N, C-alpha and C positions, 0 to 999 in steps of 0.2 A: 728706687726706680718707680716711675709712674705705672700703676696697674694697667694691664692690657684690657681694653674694653671689648666685651664679647656680645655678639648678637646670635641667638639660636633660631634658625629656621626649622620649625617643627617641634617646639616645646609646648606641650599642652598641660594645663592644670588638671585635666581629666586623667592623666597618667601617661604611660608609655616610656620608652627607653630614655629619652632626653630628660624628662622630668625626674626619673628614678636615679639617673647617674650623673648627667652633665650638670644639672642645677645644684645638687648637693656638693659635687666636686668643686665647682667654681666658688660656692659659698665658703668652702673650707680653705681656699688658697688666697693668700694675700697678694699673689702676683696678678690676680685677675679681678675684674668687676663685671658682673652681668648687667648689661645696660638695656637690652631689648630682646623681645621674642616675637615670633610670628606663629599664629595658629591658623586653622582653616576657616574659622568663623569669627565674626566681630564680637559675639557674646563671650566666647572663650578667651579671646585676646584681651577683653576687658577684665575678665577674672584673673588671667595670668598677670596682668599689670598690677592688680591689687594685691595678689598673693605674694608676688616676688619683688614688688617695688621697682618695677622696670617699665619701660615703654612697651606697649603691646600693640601689635598690628595684625591685620588679617590678610596682608599682602607682603611678599618678600621685599619688594623694591624699596619701601621706606626704611626698612632695616638695613639693607645694603648701603643705602645712601646716608644713614644716620652718622652724624659727625663724631659721635662718641664711640662708635663701633670700629675697632681695629681688626678684629678677628671674626669672620663669619663662619658659624658652625652649621653645616648642612646635615640635618637629621630627619630627612623625609624619605619617601619611597625612592628606590634606585632610579626608576625611569625619569625622575625629576632632577637628579643630581647635575647632569651635564649643563643644562640651561642656567641653573642657579649659580653654579660655580663659574661659568663664563661671565655672568653679570658681575659677580663679586670680584673676580680678577680684573675685569675692565674698570672697576671702580677703585682699583689699587689696594684692595683689602686682602689681608692674609686669610687663608681658608683652612678649616679642619672639616673634612668630610667623613661621614660614616662609611664603613666598608660594606659592599663593594664600592669602589670609587665611581664606576660608570657601568653602563649596560654591557660594554664589550671592550676588547683590547684597543680598537681603533679610537673610541671615545677617550679612554684613559690616556693613550699616547698624546692625543690632541690637548687634553687638559694639562698634562705635564709640560708640554711645549709652551702653552699659553702662560702657565705659572712661571716658567723660566724666563720668558720674554718680559713678564711683568716685574720680575725681580722681587717676588714676595715669598715669605716663608709659607710652607704648606704642611699639612699633617693629615694622616688617615687613621681612622679608628681601629687600628690593629693593636689594641692594648693588652692582648694576652701576654706578651713578653714582659709586661710590667707587673704581672701578678707575683707576689712575693715567693710563692712556691716555685714558679718558673725561673725567676731570677736566681733562686737557690740552686736549682738544677744546673743552670748554666755555669754558675760559679764552681760547683762540685766537678762538673765535667772538665772545665778549664784547668782546675787544680789537680787533675789526675786521680780523682776518687775512684773512677771506673777503670783506670788503666787506659788501654786503647779501646775506643768504642767500636764494636763489631756489628751490632744490630739494634734495631728498634722496632717496636710495633705499637700502634695506637688504634684503639677501637672506641667509637663514640656514637652518641645519638644526637641527631639534629633537632629533635623535638617537633618543630612546627609542621613538618610534612607528614601528617597522619590524619586518619579519619576522626571526625569530630572537631576539627580545627575551627576557630571562629570565622564567621563570614568575612570579617575585616581582613583576614589573611588569605582570602581566595586568590589574590593576585600572585601569591608565592607558588601556586601550582601551575602557572603558565610560564614556561621557560623563557619566553620573550621578555619577561619583566626583570630578568637578571637576578632573581632572588631564589636560587636553587640551593639544595643541600650541598651540592658540589662547590658552589661559589661562596656560600656564606659559612656554614659550619666547617666544611673541609678546608676552605680558604683560610679561616682563622687558625685552624689546627696546623696547617702547613707553614703559615707565617711563624707560629710559635716554635714548631719543630726545627725549622731552619735557623731560628735565632739561637737555639740551644746547641744544635749539632752541625750547623753549617749548611752550605748550599746543596741543592739537588742537581745531579748531572743527567739522570735518565729516569724516565717514568714509563711504566706500562699500566694502562688503566682499563677498567670495565665499569660502565655505568648502566643502570637499568631503572626503568619506571615500574614501580611495584604493582600499580593498578591503573588502568586507563581512566577510571572515574573515582571520585571520592565524595563521601557525604560530609557536609559541613554541620556545624552545631545547630543551625536552624532547620535542618532536614533537607535542604537543597542538595542536589547532586551536580557536580561540575566535572568537566574533562580535566585530565592531568597530563601535562607534557614535561613537567619538571622532574629530572631523575632524582630518585630518593634512595638509591643504593649505589655507593661509590666505593670501588675497590682499587687500591693502588699498590703497585710494587715499585720500590724506589732504590736508586743507588745514589749515595751521598758523595760529595766531593772528597771526603776523607777516605772513601773506600768501603765504608760500612753499607749494609743493605737494610731496607726497612719495608714495612707494610702498614698501610693506613686503610681503615674501613669505617665509613660513616653510613648510617641508615636514618631515614626519617622516623619520627615518632620516638618512643621510649622502649627500653628493654627491661624485662623483669630480672635479667641477669646482671644489670648494672649499666650505667650510661656513659662512663668514661674510665678508660684504663690505658695508660701510656707507660710502656716499659722501655728502658734503655739498658742494654747489656754490654758490658766491657770485659776485657781480659782479666780484670781484677775486682769487679764489683757489678752491682745492679741497682737501678733506681726504678721506683714505681710511683706514678702520679695517678690519683683517683679523685672522684668527687663523691662526697657523702649525700649529695642531693640528687634529685632526678633531673639532671641537666648535663648534657654532654658537650656544651659549648664552652671551651676553655676560658675565654675572657669574661664569661657571664655566669660563672658558678663558683662555689667554694671549692678549694683544692686541699688535698691531703698528700703529703710526700713521705715516702718510706724508702729505705735503702740498706745495703749491706755490702761490705767488701772484705778482702782478705780471707780469713778462715771462717767467717760467719756463714751459717747455712740458711738463714731466713732473714728477710728484710724486717727492719724495725722502724718506728716513726722517727722522722728527722725534724728537729726544731726549725721553724721558718722565721727568720728575723724580718722585721718590717721597719725600715728606716723612717717611714712616714707614719708610724703608729700614732704620733701626736695629733694627726689630723682627725682621728676618730672615725675613719672610714675603712671598712673592710669589704671584701668581695668585689662585685662589679663597680660600685661607686669609687672604691679605693683604687682599682685599676685605672679607671678613667682619670681620677685625680693625678695619678702618677704620669699618665700620658700628657696631661696639661702641664705638669711641673717640668717634665723633660722638654716640652716645647718652649717654655719660658726660658729654661737654661740654654737651650740651643740658640735662641734669639739673643740672649745676653752675652754668650761666650763664643758664638760661631761654631758650636759643636753640631753633631748630626746624630743624636740618639733617638729622635722621634721618627717613626715611619713617615716618609714624605710621599708626594705624588710619584716621584721616580721609583720609590720602593713599591708602590701600588702597581705601577706598570709592570714591574718584574713579576709580581704575584699574578696579575692578570695574564701575563704571557705564559706562566707555568700552567695556570688553569685552562688557558686556551689549548695548550698541548694536551692536557688531560682529557678535555672534551673531544679532541681529535683521536685519542686513543694511545698517544705516545709522545715522548719528548726525548731527544730532539726530533 
């Protein structure tokens, strides 16, 4: 099969998420060829072109119109997602957008409708489900390792929303920009949780802004409207209950702990690093069932180990591989714009205080 030609809007040779994950993931996959990138400046676009051997632009439109680009990857700030995705869909291109898909539910619904009308494949960067530890959890749950699941609790740190954050992240402290701990870190966590345990039928939530102002790394002080304390009580479709709590910054007590309890066993997912974002950190899995009294480490198989990628780049590579398989075989393993709408709808209810 001819490789899928990819163009990334927002891949800079100076670093960032796309350079650290998307670029190495694509380089490892024979199903894809990276053909173009855009950056915010002509100088960095020129360096990206030389470093990665692709066409480099400082404007998105030439990339979207590039004849060798089949899949447009949108990896820029959330307020810019909608307009770029609309242009890509109008050009008949497939689109992979980073999460959140859009600023709000209305924008997300409109993008899903436009994608459906265009008849193109879409994907959203909710790659937490592809982490080998998460895939192992899902497999164990489905095979009855826990018996009947009765409860779950997940506590994590969102990292970014804390004093001393880089000035480049100042936009995350303004809720109008759609990059809150509730929508990003909690959204990723809920996407992963429901992939393992099934859908959520009811939520009661409490959100808080920890401080009205915050100091950035350059000493400047800015106002804060983005909630950085998110507490959720859940009921799952299976009848199990759960609790999810995310906070901005980091915790000296640990930054990720996800426990699933069943009638016959328990599972525990943690991160050995100071990072509570499930799709963007290393993961360790432990469990026990039957007569065992303490959890022990569980081996985590990785069917894509030959790619030589672990952690976040490995998870992104698995997302791309699933997308290629969906396109080739008509399956639907990759989170799509329709799936993103469902998550936006859940988060919209959480921000209102309850669902339904």
